[in-house]
All heavy atoms as a GROMACS GRO file, in nm:
protein
  619
    1MET      N    1   0.085  -0.117   0.000
    1MET     CA    2   0.000   0.000   0.000
    1MET      C    3   0.090   0.124   0.000
    1MET      O    4   0.196   0.126   0.059
    1MET     CB    5  -0.090   0.001   0.124
    1MET     CG    6  -0.187   0.116   0.123
    1MET     SD    7  -0.288   0.138   0.270
    1MET     CE    8  -0.362  -0.019   0.292
    2SER      N    9   0.044   0.227  -0.068
    2SER     CA   10   0.116   0.353  -0.072
    2SER      C   11   0.019   0.467  -0.043
    2SER      O   12  -0.102   0.447  -0.035
    2SER     CB   13   0.183   0.372  -0.208
    2SER     OG   14   0.085   0.380  -0.309
    3TRP      N   15   0.072   0.587  -0.028
    3TRP     CA   16  -0.013   0.703  -0.004
    3TRP      C   17   0.055   0.827  -0.060
    3TRP      O   18   0.174   0.827  -0.090
    3TRP     CB   19  -0.040   0.721   0.146
    3TRP     CG   20   0.082   0.764   0.224
    3TRP    CD1   21   0.178   0.681   0.276
    3TRP    CD2   22   0.122   0.896   0.255
    3TRP    NE1   23   0.275   0.754   0.338
    3TRP    CE2   24   0.243   0.888   0.327
    3TRP    CE3   25   0.068   1.022   0.230
    3TRP    CZ2   26   0.310   1.001   0.374
    3TRP    CZ3   27   0.135   1.133   0.276
    3TRP    CH2   28   0.253   1.123   0.347
    4ASN      N   29  -0.025   0.931  -0.075
    4ASN     CA   30   0.028   1.064  -0.106
    4ASN      C   31  -0.077   1.167  -0.065
    4ASN      O   32  -0.186   1.132  -0.017
    4ASN     CB   33   0.068   1.078  -0.253
    4ASN     CG   34  -0.047   1.064  -0.350
    4ASN    OD1   35  -0.163   1.065  -0.313
    4ASN    ND2   36  -0.014   1.048  -0.476
    5HIS      N   37  -0.042   1.292  -0.078
    5HIS     CA   38  -0.137   1.399  -0.049
    5HIS      C   39  -0.220   1.427  -0.174
    5HIS      O   40  -0.166   1.431  -0.285
    5HIS     CB   41  -0.063   1.527  -0.008
    5HIS     CG   42   0.003   1.517   0.124
    5HIS    ND1   43   0.138   1.495   0.136
    5HIS    CD2   44  -0.045   1.524   0.250
    5HIS    CE1   45   0.170   1.491   0.264
    5HIS    NE2   46   0.062   1.508   0.335
    6ARG      N   47  -0.349   1.448  -0.152
    6ARG     CA   48  -0.439   1.485  -0.261
    6ARG      C   49  -0.538   1.588  -0.210
    6ARG      O   50  -0.572   1.591  -0.091
    6ARG     CB   51  -0.518   1.364  -0.312
    6ARG     CG   52  -0.435   1.254  -0.376
    6ARG     CD   53  -0.376   1.295  -0.511
    6ARG     NE   54  -0.477   1.318  -0.612
    6ARG     CZ   55  -0.522   1.225  -0.695
    6ARG    NH1   56  -0.476   1.100  -0.688
    6ARG    NH2   57  -0.613   1.254  -0.786
    7ILE      N   58  -0.584   1.672  -0.300
    7ILE     CA   59  -0.690   1.766  -0.266
    7ILE      C   60  -0.824   1.696  -0.285
    7ILE      O   61  -0.847   1.633  -0.389
    7ILE     CB   62  -0.682   1.892  -0.353
    7ILE    CG1   63  -0.550   1.965  -0.329
    7ILE    CG2   64  -0.802   1.984  -0.325
    7ILE    CD1   65  -0.524   2.080  -0.423
    8LEU      N   66  -0.911   1.708  -0.185
    8LEU     CA   67  -1.046   1.653  -0.194
    8LEU      C   68  -1.146   1.767  -0.188
    8LEU      O   69  -1.128   1.863  -0.110
    8LEU     CB   70  -1.075   1.554  -0.081
    8LEU     CG   71  -1.039   1.409  -0.110
    8LEU    CD1   72  -0.891   1.388  -0.112
    8LEU    CD2   73  -1.107   1.318  -0.014
    9ALA      N   74  -1.249   1.758  -0.270
    9ALA     CA   75  -1.359   1.854  -0.269
    9ALA      C   76  -1.466   1.802  -0.175
    9ALA      O   77  -1.510   1.688  -0.187
    9ALA     CB   78  -1.416   1.871  -0.410
   10HIS      N   79  -1.506   1.886  -0.081
   10HIS     CA   80  -1.609   1.853   0.018
   10HIS      C   81  -1.729   1.943  -0.001
   10HIS      O   82  -1.713   2.062  -0.032
   10HIS     CB   83  -1.555   1.874   0.160
   10HIS     CG   84  -1.441   1.786   0.196
   10HIS    ND1   85  -1.459   1.665   0.259
   10HIS    CD2   86  -1.307   1.802   0.179
   10HIS    CE1   87  -1.340   1.611   0.281
   10HIS    NE2   88  -1.247   1.691   0.234
   11LYS      N   89  -1.846   1.888   0.022
   11LYS     CA   90  -1.967   1.968   0.015
   11LYS      C   91  -2.020   1.987   0.156
   11LYS      O   92  -2.033   1.892   0.233
   11LYS     CB   93  -2.072   1.900  -0.072
   11LYS     CG   94  -2.192   1.987  -0.099
   11LYS     CD   95  -2.278   1.931  -0.208
   11LYS     CE   96  -2.387   2.034  -0.237
   11LYS     NZ   97  -2.455   2.007  -0.360
   12ASP      N   98  -2.050   2.113   0.191
   12ASP     CA   99  -2.106   2.148   0.321
   12ASP      C  100  -2.232   2.229   0.294
   12ASP      O  101  -2.224   2.349   0.269
   12ASP     CB  102  -2.005   2.227   0.404
   12ASP     CG  103  -2.054   2.257   0.543
   12ASP    OD1  104  -2.153   2.194   0.587
   12ASP    OD2  105  -1.994   2.344   0.610
   13GLY      N  106  -2.347   2.162   0.292
   13GLY     CA  107  -2.470   2.228   0.250
   13GLY      C  108  -2.462   2.262   0.103
   13GLY      O  109  -2.439   2.176   0.019
   14ASP      N  110  -2.476   2.391   0.072
   14ASP     CA  111  -2.465   2.437  -0.067
   14ASP      C  112  -2.324   2.483  -0.102
   14ASP      O  113  -2.299   2.522  -0.216
   14ASP     CB  114  -2.563   2.552  -0.092
   14ASP     CG  115  -2.708   2.507  -0.087
   14ASP    OD1  116  -2.733   2.387  -0.111
   14ASP    OD2  117  -2.795   2.591  -0.058
   15GLU      N  118  -2.236   2.482  -0.006
   15GLU     CA  119  -2.099   2.532  -0.026
   15GLU      C  120  -2.001   2.418  -0.050
   15GLU      O  121  -2.015   2.309   0.004
   15GLU     CB  122  -2.054   2.611   0.097
   15GLU     CG  123  -2.141   2.730   0.130
   15GLU     CD  124  -2.135   2.839   0.026
   15GLU    OE1  125  -2.025   2.864  -0.027
   15GLU    OE2  126  -2.240   2.897  -0.004
   16MET      N  127  -1.900   2.448  -0.129
   16MET     CA  128  -1.790   2.355  -0.153
   16MET      C  129  -1.666   2.410  -0.086
   16MET      O  130  -1.645   2.532  -0.082
   16MET     CB  131  -1.762   2.339  -0.302
   16MET     CG  132  -1.872   2.273  -0.382
   16MET     SD  133  -1.907   2.104  -0.334
   16MET     CE  134  -1.752   2.022  -0.364
   17TYR      N  135  -1.583   2.321  -0.034
   17TYR     CA  136  -1.451   2.361   0.013
   17TYR      C  137  -1.352   2.251  -0.021
   17TYR      O  138  -1.390   2.137  -0.046
   17TYR     CB  139  -1.451   2.395   0.163
   17TYR     CG  140  -1.468   2.278   0.256
   17TYR    CD1  141  -1.357   2.212   0.311
   17TYR    CD2  142  -1.594   2.232   0.291
   17TYR    CE1  143  -1.373   2.105   0.397
   17TYR    CE2  144  -1.611   2.125   0.378
   17TYR     CZ  145  -1.500   2.063   0.430
   17TYR     OH  146  -1.515   1.957   0.515
   18PHE      N  147  -1.227   2.287  -0.023
   18PHE     CA  148  -1.122   2.196  -0.065
   18PHE      C  149  -1.022   2.181   0.048
   18PHE      O  150  -0.990   2.278   0.117
   18PHE     CB  151  -1.053   2.250  -0.191
   18PHE     CG  152  -1.150   2.269  -0.305
   18PHE    CD1  153  -1.218   2.388  -0.321
   18PHE    CD2  154  -1.174   2.166  -0.393
   18PHE    CE1  155  -1.308   2.406  -0.424
   18PHE    CE2  156  -1.264   2.181  -0.497
   18PHE     CZ  157  -1.331   2.301  -0.512
   19GLU      N  158  -0.973   2.057   0.065
   19GLU     CA  159  -0.882   2.030   0.174
   19GLU      C  160  -0.783   1.922   0.131
   19GLU      O  161  -0.818   1.831   0.056
   19GLU     CB  162  -0.963   1.982   0.295
   19GLU     CG  163  -0.886   1.972   0.422
   19GLU     CD  164  -0.979   1.950   0.542
   19GLU    OE1  165  -1.089   1.894   0.526
   19GLU    OE2  166  -0.939   1.990   0.650
   20ILE      N  167  -0.661   1.934   0.179
   20ILE     CA  168  -0.559   1.832   0.150
   20ILE      C  169  -0.574   1.718   0.250
   20ILE      O  170  -0.585   1.740   0.370
   20ILE     CB  171  -0.418   1.892   0.158
   20ILE    CG1  172  -0.399   1.998   0.050
   20ILE    CG2  173  -0.312   1.782   0.145
   20ILE    CD1  174  -0.268   2.074   0.060
   21HIS      N  175  -0.576   1.595   0.196
   21HIS     CA  176  -0.583   1.474   0.277
   21HIS      C  177  -0.472   1.379   0.236
   21HIS      O  178  -0.415   1.392   0.128
   21HIS     CB  179  -0.717   1.400   0.252
   21HIS     CG  180  -0.835   1.468   0.309
   21HIS    ND1  181  -0.886   1.438   0.431
   21HIS    CD2  182  -0.912   1.568   0.257
   21HIS    CE1  183  -0.992   1.514   0.455
   21HIS    NE2  184  -1.009   1.594   0.350
   22GLU      N  185  -0.444   1.284   0.322
   22GLU     CA  186  -0.359   1.172   0.283
   22GLU      C  187  -0.451   1.068   0.220
   22GLU      O  188  -0.553   1.030   0.278
   22GLU     CB  189  -0.290   1.112   0.405
   22GLU     CG  190  -0.188   1.204   0.468
   22GLU     CD  191  -0.129   1.148   0.595
   22GLU    OE1  192  -0.155   1.031   0.630
   22GLU    OE2  193  -0.056   1.224   0.661
   23VAL      N  194  -0.418   1.026   0.098
   23VAL     CA  195  -0.497   0.928   0.025
   23VAL      C  196  -0.414   0.801   0.013
   23VAL      O  197  -0.296   0.805  -0.020
   23VAL     CB  198  -0.538   0.980  -0.114
   23VAL    CG1  199  -0.604   0.872  -0.197
   23VAL    CG2  200  -0.632   1.100  -0.100
   24TYR      N  201  -0.479   0.688   0.039
   24TYR     CA  202  -0.412   0.558   0.037
   24TYR      C  203  -0.456   0.480  -0.086
   24TYR      O  204  -0.571   0.488  -0.129
   24TYR     CB  205  -0.444   0.481   0.166
   24TYR     CG  206  -0.390   0.555   0.286
   24TYR    CD1  207  -0.466   0.652   0.349
   24TYR    CD2  208  -0.261   0.530   0.331
   24TYR    CE1  209  -0.415   0.723   0.457
   24TYR    CE2  210  -0.210   0.600   0.438
   24TYR     CZ  211  -0.287   0.696   0.501
   24TYR     OH  212  -0.236   0.767   0.607
   25TYR      N  213  -0.361   0.404  -0.141
   25TYR     CA  214  -0.381   0.333  -0.267
   25TYR      C  215  -0.356   0.183  -0.249
   25TYR      O  216  -0.274   0.143  -0.167
   25TYR     CB  217  -0.281   0.385  -0.372
   25TYR     CG  218  -0.298   0.531  -0.401
   25TYR    CD1  219  -0.239   0.627  -0.320
   25TYR    CD2  220  -0.374   0.574  -0.509
   25TYR    CE1  221  -0.255   0.762  -0.346
   25TYR    CE2  222  -0.390   0.709  -0.536
   25TYR     CZ  223  -0.330   0.802  -0.454
   25TYR     OH  224  -0.347   0.935  -0.479
   26ASP      N  225  -0.428   0.104  -0.329
   26ASP     CA  226  -0.402  -0.040  -0.327
   26ASP      C  227  -0.279  -0.072  -0.411
   26ASP      O  228  -0.214   0.019  -0.466
   26ASP     CB  229  -0.526  -0.119  -0.374
   26ASP     CG  230  -0.562  -0.097  -0.520
   26ASP    OD1  231  -0.481  -0.042  -0.599
   26ASP    OD2  232  -0.674  -0.136  -0.559
   27GLU      N  233  -0.248  -0.199  -0.421
   27GLU     CA  234  -0.127  -0.239  -0.494
   27GLU      C  235  -0.134  -0.210  -0.643
   27GLU      O  236  -0.032  -0.208  -0.712
   27GLU     CB  237  -0.093  -0.386  -0.469
   27GLU     CG  238  -0.204  -0.484  -0.479
   27GLU     CD  239  -0.296  -0.490  -0.357
   27GLU    OE1  240  -0.257  -0.460  -0.245
   27GLU    OE2  241  -0.413  -0.524  -0.378
   28ASP      N  242  -0.255  -0.182  -0.695
   28ASP     CA  243  -0.271  -0.146  -0.836
   28ASP      C  244  -0.268   0.004  -0.858
   28ASP      O  245  -0.288   0.051  -0.970
   28ASP     CB  246  -0.402  -0.202  -0.891
   28ASP     CG  247  -0.404  -0.354  -0.891
   28ASP    OD1  248  -0.297  -0.414  -0.919
   28ASP    OD2  249  -0.510  -0.413  -0.863
   29GLY      N  250  -0.248   0.081  -0.750
   29GLY     CA  251  -0.242   0.227  -0.762
   29GLY      C  252  -0.376   0.296  -0.762
   29GLY      O  253  -0.385   0.413  -0.798
   30LYS      N  254  -0.482   0.225  -0.722
   30LYS     CA  255  -0.615   0.284  -0.718
   30LYS      C  256  -0.643   0.337  -0.577
   30LYS      O  257  -0.617   0.269  -0.478
   30LYS     CB  258  -0.722   0.181  -0.756
   30LYS     CG  259  -0.708   0.134  -0.898
   30LYS     CD  260  -0.811   0.031  -0.932
   30LYS     CE  261  -0.787  -0.019  -1.074
   30LYS     NZ  262  -0.873  -0.130  -1.108
   31PRO      N  263  -0.698   0.461  -0.567
   31PRO     CA  264  -0.729   0.515  -0.435
   31PRO      C  265  -0.834   0.429  -0.365
   31PRO      O  266  -0.935   0.391  -0.425
   31PRO     CB  267  -0.786   0.654  -0.464
   31PRO     CG  268  -0.750   0.685  -0.605
   31PRO     CD  269  -0.734   0.554  -0.674
   32ILE      N  270  -0.808   0.396  -0.237
   32ILE     CA  271  -0.902   0.312  -0.163
   32ILE      C  272  -0.954   0.379  -0.036
   32ILE      O  273  -1.059   0.340   0.015
   32ILE     CB  274  -0.840   0.176  -0.127
   32ILE    CG1  275  -0.710   0.192  -0.050
   32ILE    CG2  276  -0.820   0.092  -0.252
   32ILE    CD1  277  -0.653   0.062   0.005
   33SER      N  278  -0.883   0.480   0.016
   33SER     CA  279  -0.930   0.549   0.135
   33SER      C  280  -0.854   0.679   0.154
   33SER      O  281  -0.753   0.703   0.086
   33SER     CB  282  -0.915   0.460   0.260
   33SER     OG  283  -0.779   0.439   0.288
   34TYR      N  284  -0.905   0.760   0.245
   34TYR     CA  285  -0.837   0.885   0.278
   34TYR      C  286  -0.860   0.917   0.425
   34TYR      O  287  -0.954   0.865   0.487
   34TYR     CB  288  -0.882   1.000   0.188
   34TYR     CG  289  -1.027   1.038   0.199
   34TYR    CD1  290  -1.068   1.136   0.289
   34TYR    CD2  291  -1.123   0.978   0.119
   34TYR    CE1  292  -1.202   1.172   0.299
   34TYR    CE2  293  -1.256   1.014   0.127
   34TYR     CZ  294  -1.295   1.112   0.217
   34TYR     OH  295  -1.427   1.147   0.226
   35THR      N  296  -0.775   1.001   0.480
   35THR     CA  297  -0.786   1.036   0.621
   35THR      C  298  -0.913   1.116   0.645
   35THR      O  299  -0.954   1.197   0.562
   35THR     CB  300  -0.664   1.118   0.667
   35THR    OG1  301  -0.648   1.231   0.581
   35THR    CG2  302  -0.538   1.034   0.665
   36THR      N  303  -0.976   1.092   0.759
   36THR     CA  304  -1.098   1.164   0.795
   36THR      C  305  -1.072   1.313   0.807
   36THR      O  306  -1.148   1.394   0.754
   36THR     CB  307  -1.153   1.110   0.929
   36THR    OG1  308  -1.176   0.970   0.916
   36THR    CG2  309  -1.282   1.179   0.967
   37ASP      N  310  -0.965   1.348   0.876
   37ASP     CA  311  -0.928   1.489   0.892
   37ASP      C  312  -0.827   1.527   0.785
   37ASP      O  313  -0.749   1.443   0.739
   37ASP     CB  314  -0.867   1.512   1.030
   37ASP     CG  315  -0.966   1.485   1.142
   37ASP    OD1  316  -1.086   1.515   1.125
   37ASP    OD2  317  -0.924   1.434   1.246
   38GLY      N  318  -0.828   1.654   0.750
   38GLY     CA  319  -0.729   1.703   0.655
   38GLY      C  320  -0.589   1.688   0.711
   38GLY      O  321  -0.568   1.674   0.832
   39ALA      N  322  -0.493   1.689   0.621
   39ALA     CA  323  -0.353   1.673   0.661
   39ALA      C  324  -0.305   1.796   0.735
   39ALA      O  325  -0.348   1.908   0.707
   39ALA     CB  326  -0.267   1.649   0.537
   40ASN      N  327  -0.214   1.776   0.829
   40ASN     CA  328  -0.153   1.890   0.896
   40ASN      C  329  -0.004   1.890   0.867
   40ASN      O  330   0.051   1.793   0.816
   40ASN     CB  331  -0.182   1.888   1.047
   40ASN     CG  332  -0.125   1.766   1.116
   40ASN    OD1  333  -0.014   1.726   1.090
   40ASN    ND2  334  -0.202   1.708   1.204
   41VAL      N  335   0.058   2.001   0.899
   41VAL     CA  336   0.201   2.014   0.874
   41VAL      C  337   0.270   2.008   1.009
   41VAL      O  338   0.271   2.103   1.084
   41VAL     CB  339   0.234   2.148   0.803
   41VAL    CG1  340   0.383   2.159   0.777
   41VAL    CG2  341   0.156   2.159   0.675
   42GLY      N  342   0.324   1.892   1.039
   42GLY     CA  343   0.394   1.874   1.164
   42GLY      C  344   0.504   1.772   1.147
   42GLY      O  345   0.495   1.683   1.063
   43SER      N  346   0.609   1.787   1.224
   43SER     CA  347   0.722   1.696   1.216
   43SER      C  348   0.810   1.715   1.338
   43SER      O  349   0.796   1.812   1.412
   43SER     CB  350   0.801   1.722   1.088
   43SER     OG  351   0.910   1.633   1.078
   44GLU      N  352   0.905   1.624   1.354
   44GLU     CA  353   1.001   1.634   1.463
   44GLU      C  354   1.115   1.730   1.430
   44GLU      O  355   1.197   1.761   1.515
   44GLU     CB  356   1.063   1.496   1.494
   44GLU     CG  357   0.963   1.388   1.530
   44GLU     CD  358   0.903   1.321   1.407
   44GLU    OE1  359   0.968   1.313   1.301
   44GLU    OE2  360   0.787   1.278   1.417
   45SER      N  361   1.120   1.776   1.305
   45SER     CA  362   1.232   1.862   1.264
   45SER      C  363   1.187   1.959   1.155
   45SER      O  364   1.085   1.939   1.089
   45SER     CB  365   1.347   1.777   1.211
   45SER     OG  366   1.309   1.715   1.089
   46LEU      N  367   1.268   2.062   1.136
   46LEU     CA  368   1.242   2.157   1.028
   46LEU      C  369   1.252   2.089   0.892
   46LEU      O  370   1.172   2.114   0.802
   46LEU     CB  371   1.339   2.274   1.037
   46LEU     CG  372   1.322   2.385   0.934
   46LEU    CD1  373   1.181   2.442   0.937
   46LEU    CD2  374   1.424   2.494   0.957
   47ASP      N  375   1.349   1.998   0.877
   47ASP     CA  376   1.361   1.924   0.751
   47ASP      C  377   1.236   1.840   0.725
   47ASP      O  378   1.193   1.826   0.611
   47ASP     CB  379   1.485   1.834   0.752
   47ASP     CG  380   1.614   1.912   0.730
   47ASP    OD1  381   1.607   2.024   0.675
   47ASP    OD2  382   1.720   1.860   0.767
   48GLY      N  383   1.179   1.784   0.831
   48GLY     CA  384   1.056   1.707   0.817
   48GLY      C  385   0.941   1.793   0.769
   48GLY      O  386   0.862   1.752   0.685
   49ILE      N  387   0.930   1.914   0.823
   49ILE     CA  388   0.825   2.006   0.778
   49ILE      C  389   0.846   2.044   0.632
   49ILE      O  390   0.750   2.048   0.554
   49ILE     CB  391   0.820   2.131   0.868
   49ILE    CG1  392   0.760   2.092   1.004
   49ILE    CG2  393   0.738   2.244   0.804
   49ILE    CD1  394   0.757   2.202   1.106
   50LYS      N  395   0.968   2.068   0.593
   50LYS     CA  396   0.998   2.099   0.453
   50LYS      C  397   0.956   1.984   0.362
   50LYS      O  398   0.902   2.005   0.253
   50LYS     CB  399   1.146   2.130   0.435
   50LYS     CG  400   1.187   2.262   0.496
   50LYS     CD  401   1.338   2.282   0.482
   50LYS     CE  402   1.383   2.410   0.548
   50LYS     NZ  403   1.530   2.429   0.539
   51TRP      N  404   0.982   1.859   0.407
   51TRP     CA  405   0.945   1.741   0.328
   51TRP      C  406   0.793   1.734   0.312
   51TRP      O  407   0.743   1.712   0.201
   51TRP     CB  408   0.997   1.615   0.397
   51TRP     CG  409   0.968   1.490   0.322
   51TRP    CD1  410   1.043   1.435   0.222
   51TRP    CD2  411   0.855   1.403   0.339
   51TRP    NE1  412   0.982   1.319   0.176
   51TRP    CE2  413   0.867   1.298   0.246
   51TRP    CE3  414   0.745   1.405   0.423
   51TRP    CZ2  415   0.774   1.196   0.236
   51TRP    CZ3  416   0.652   1.303   0.413
   51TRP    CH2  417   0.667   1.200   0.321
   52VAL      N  418   0.719   1.754   0.421
   52VAL     CA  419   0.573   1.749   0.416
   52VAL      C  420   0.520   1.857   0.322
   52VAL      O  421   0.434   1.831   0.236
   52VAL     CB  422   0.510   1.764   0.556
   52VAL    CG1  423   0.360   1.780   0.547
   52VAL    CG2  424   0.546   1.645   0.644
   53LEU      N  425   0.569   1.979   0.335
   53LEU     CA  426   0.523   2.088   0.249
   53LEU      C  427   0.553   2.061   0.103
   53LEU      O  428   0.472   2.090   0.014
   53LEU     CB  429   0.584   2.221   0.293
   53LEU     CG  430   0.532   2.277   0.424
   53LEU    CD1  431   0.614   2.397   0.467
   53LEU    CD2  432   0.385   2.313   0.413
   54ASP      N  433   0.670   2.003   0.074
   54ASP     CA  434   0.704   1.968  -0.063
   54ASP      C  435   0.606   1.866  -0.120
   54ASP      O  436   0.559   1.879  -0.233
   54ASP     CB  437   0.847   1.913  -0.068
   54ASP     CG  438   0.889   1.877  -0.210
   54ASP    OD1  439   0.886   1.966  -0.298
   54ASP    OD2  440   0.926   1.760  -0.233
   55LYS      N  441   0.572   1.765  -0.040
   55LYS     CA  442   0.476   1.663  -0.085
   55LYS      C  443   0.338   1.725  -0.106
   55LYS      O  444   0.267   1.691  -0.202
   55LYS     CB  445   0.468   1.548   0.014
   55LYS     CG  446   0.596   1.470   0.030
   55LYS     CD  447   0.636   1.407  -0.101
   55LYS     CE  448   0.764   1.329  -0.088
   55LYS     NZ  449   0.813   1.280  -0.214
   56MET      N  450   0.299   1.815  -0.018
   56MET     CA  451   0.168   1.881  -0.032
   56MET      C  452   0.163   1.966  -0.158
   56MET      O  453   0.061   1.969  -0.226
   56MET     CB  454   0.137   1.965   0.091
   56MET     CG  455   0.099   1.886   0.211
   56MET     SD  456   0.061   1.998   0.347
   56MET     CE  457  -0.015   1.884   0.461
   57LYS      N  458   0.272   2.036  -0.189
   57LYS     CA  459   0.273   2.121  -0.309
   57LYS      C  460   0.251   2.039  -0.436
   57LYS      O  461   0.189   2.087  -0.531
   57LYS     CB  462   0.405   2.196  -0.318
   57LYS     CG  463   0.414   2.312  -0.223
   57LYS     CD  464   0.544   2.388  -0.223
   57LYS     CE  465   0.633   2.375  -0.338
   57LYS     NZ  466   0.759   2.450  -0.326
   58LYS      N  467   0.297   1.916  -0.437
   58LYS     CA  468   0.283   1.831  -0.556
   58LYS      C  469   0.137   1.793  -0.583
   58LYS      O  470   0.100   1.766  -0.698
   58LYS     CB  471   0.369   1.706  -0.541
   58LYS     CG  472   0.517   1.738  -0.546
   58LYS     CD  473   0.602   1.616  -0.529
   58LYS     CE  474   0.749   1.659  -0.534
   58LYS     NZ  475   0.839   1.547  -0.518
   59CYS      N  476   0.054   1.794  -0.482
   59CYS     CA  477  -0.085   1.751  -0.503
   59CYS      C  478  -0.167   1.852  -0.583
   59CYS      O  479  -0.269   1.815  -0.639
   59CYS     CB  480  -0.153   1.715  -0.371
   59CYS     SG  481  -0.206   1.854  -0.270
   60VAL      N  482  -0.122   1.977  -0.592
   60VAL     CA  483  -0.200   2.075  -0.668
   60VAL      C  484  -0.195   2.048  -0.818
   60VAL      O  485  -0.275   2.103  -0.892
   60VAL     CB  486  -0.158   2.220  -0.636
   60VAL    CG1  487  -0.176   2.252  -0.490
   60VAL    CG2  488  -0.016   2.248  -0.681
   61ASN      N  489  -0.103   1.964  -0.861
   61ASN     CA  490  -0.091   1.930  -1.002
   61ASN      C  491  -0.164   1.801  -1.038
   61ASN      O  492  -0.155   1.754  -1.151
   61ASN     CB  493   0.056   1.918  -1.041
   61ASN     CG  494   0.128   2.050  -1.027
   61ASN    OD1  495   0.077   2.153  -1.066
   61ASN    ND2  496   0.246   2.048  -0.968
   62LYS      N  497  -0.235   1.744  -0.943
   62LYS     CA  498  -0.310   1.621  -0.966
   62LYS      C  499  -0.459   1.652  -0.967
   62LYS      O  500  -0.503   1.750  -0.907
   62LYS     CB  501  -0.278   1.519  -0.856
   62LYS     CG  502  -0.132   1.479  -0.856
   62LYS     CD  503  -0.102   1.384  -0.744
   62LYS     CE  504   0.047   1.352  -0.749
   62LYS     NZ  505   0.087   1.267  -0.640
   63PRO      N  506  -0.539   1.568  -1.032
   63PRO     CA  507  -0.684   1.592  -1.031
   63PRO      C  508  -0.740   1.593  -0.888
   63PRO      O  509  -0.694   1.519  -0.801
   63PRO     CB  510  -0.740   1.473  -1.109
   63PRO     CG  511  -0.627   1.426  -1.195
   63PRO     CD  512  -0.502   1.452  -1.113
   64ILE      N  513  -0.837   1.678  -0.866
   64ILE     CA  514  -0.904   1.686  -0.736
   64ILE      C  515  -1.001   1.569  -0.726
   64ILE      O  516  -1.072   1.537  -0.823
   64ILE     CB  517  -0.979   1.820  -0.723
   64ILE    CG1  518  -0.878   1.935  -0.724
   64ILE    CG2  519  -1.066   1.823  -0.598
   64ILE    CD1  520  -0.941   2.072  -0.733
   65LEU      N  521  -1.004   1.506  -0.610
   65LEU     CA  522  -1.095   1.394  -0.587
   65LEU      C  523  -1.220   1.442  -0.514
   65LEU      O  524  -1.215   1.539  -0.437
   65LEU     CB  525  -1.026   1.285  -0.506
   65LEU     CG  526  -0.900   1.226  -0.568
   65LEU    CD1  527  -0.836   1.125  -0.473
   65LEU    CD2  528  -0.931   1.161  -0.701
   66SER      N  529  -1.329   1.374  -0.536
   66SER     CA  530  -1.456   1.406  -0.471
   66SER      C  531  -1.468   1.329  -0.340
   66SER      O  532  -1.463   1.206  -0.340
   66SER     CB  533  -1.572   1.371  -0.562
   66SER     OG  534  -1.694   1.386  -0.493
   67ALA      N  535  -1.483   1.400  -0.228
   67ALA     CA  536  -1.502   1.332  -0.100
   67ALA      C  537  -1.637   1.260  -0.097
   67ALA      O  538  -1.648   1.151  -0.041
   67ALA     CB  539  -1.493   1.432   0.014
   68ASP      N  540  -1.739   1.319  -0.159
   68ASP     CA  541  -1.873   1.260  -0.159
   68ASP      C  542  -1.886   1.142  -0.254
   68ASP      O  543  -1.976   1.059  -0.238
   68ASP     CB  544  -1.978   1.364  -0.196
   68ASP     CG  545  -1.994   1.472  -0.089
   68ASP    OD1  546  -1.961   1.445   0.029
   68ASP    OD2  547  -2.039   1.582  -0.124
   69ASP      N  548  -1.800   1.136  -0.354
   69ASP     CA  549  -1.807   1.030  -0.455
   69ASP      C  550  -1.669   0.965  -0.472
   69ASP      O  551  -1.625   0.941  -0.584
   69ASP     CB  552  -1.859   1.089  -0.587
   69ASP     CG  553  -1.898   0.983  -0.688
   69ASP    OD1  554  -1.925   0.867  -0.646
   69ASP    OD2  555  -1.900   1.014  -0.808
   70PHE      N  556  -1.601   0.946  -0.362
   70PHE     CA  557  -1.465   0.891  -0.363
   70PHE      C  558  -1.466   0.750  -0.421
   70PHE      O  559  -1.555   0.673  -0.394
   70PHE     CB  560  -1.411   0.887  -0.219
   70PHE     CG  561  -1.268   0.849  -0.210
   70PHE    CD1  562  -1.170   0.944  -0.227
   70PHE    CD2  563  -1.231   0.719  -0.183
   70PHE    CE1  564  -1.035   0.910  -0.219
   70PHE    CE2  565  -1.098   0.682  -0.175
   70PHE     CZ  566  -1.000   0.778  -0.193
   71PRO      N  567  -1.372   0.717  -0.505
   71PRO     CA  568  -1.250   0.788  -0.542
   71PRO      C  569  -1.260   0.864  -0.674
   71PRO      O  570  -1.158   0.895  -0.736
   71PRO     CB  571  -1.148   0.675  -0.552
   71PRO     CG  572  -1.228   0.561  -0.611
   71PRO     CD  573  -1.365   0.577  -0.548
   72ASN      N  574  -1.380   0.895  -0.718
   72ASN     CA  575  -1.395   0.965  -0.845
   72ASN      C  576  -1.342   1.108  -0.837
   72ASN      O  577  -1.337   1.168  -0.729
   72ASN     CB  578  -1.542   0.966  -0.888
   72ASN     CG  579  -1.592   0.826  -0.921
   72ASN    OD1  580  -1.524   0.753  -0.990
   72ASN    ND2  581  -1.708   0.792  -0.871
   73GLU      N  582  -1.307   1.160  -0.953
   73GLU     CA  583  -1.256   1.296  -0.960
   73GLU      C  584  -1.371   1.395  -0.944
   73GLU      O  585  -1.484   1.369  -0.987
   73GLU     CB  586  -1.184   1.321  -1.092
   73GLU     CG  587  -1.056   1.242  -1.104
   73GLU     CD  588  -0.983   1.265  -1.235
   73GLU    OE1  589  -1.020   1.360  -1.310
   73GLU    OE2  590  -0.888   1.191  -1.264
   74TYR      N  591  -1.341   1.508  -0.885
   74TYR     CA  592  -1.437   1.618  -0.870
   74TYR      C  593  -1.460   1.679  -1.007
   74TYR      O  594  -1.366   1.711  -1.078
   74TYR     CB  595  -1.379   1.721  -0.773
   74TYR     CG  596  -1.456   1.849  -0.763
   74TYR    CD1  597  -1.584   1.849  -0.709
   74TYR    CD2  598  -1.401   1.970  -0.804
   74TYR    CE1  599  -1.656   1.968  -0.698
   74TYR    CE2  600  -1.470   2.087  -0.791
   74TYR     CZ  601  -1.599   2.085  -0.738
   74TYR     OH  602  -1.668   2.203  -0.726
   75ASN      N  603  -1.587   1.696  -1.042
   75ASN     CA  604  -1.619   1.746  -1.176
   75ASN      C  605  -1.659   1.893  -1.178
   75ASN      O  606  -1.701   1.943  -1.281
   75ASN     CB  607  -1.728   1.660  -1.241
   75ASN     CG  608  -1.861   1.670  -1.170
   75ASN    OD1  609  -1.880   1.754  -1.081
   75ASN    ND2  610  -1.955   1.585  -1.206
   76GLY      N  611  -1.649   1.959  -1.066
   76GLY     CA  612  -1.677   2.103  -1.063
   76GLY      C  613  -1.824   2.137  -1.047
   76GLY      O  614  -1.861   2.253  -1.045
   77ALA      N  615  -1.909   2.036  -1.034
   77ALA     CA  616  -2.053   2.064  -1.021
   77ALA      C  617  -2.094   2.073  -0.875
   77ALA      O  618  -2.035   2.023  -0.787
   77ALA     CB  619  -2.134   1.955  -1.089
   0.00000   0.00000   0.00000
């Protein structure tokens, strides 16, 4: 199993918001789950925080996933 950071689109009533989560993948690379709470930036060291931020920055170049229709991509509706 592997994971990375991904942006998920959440619906709250009529409003949408976006949050970074850790998304977990099966051995075929398909998303199978994500963390309930959004990802935070914490580490035992400054280098660790830099690593987390670097990984988070990479998720903005990937398709946004729908929290309500996971693991499908968010279609903007």
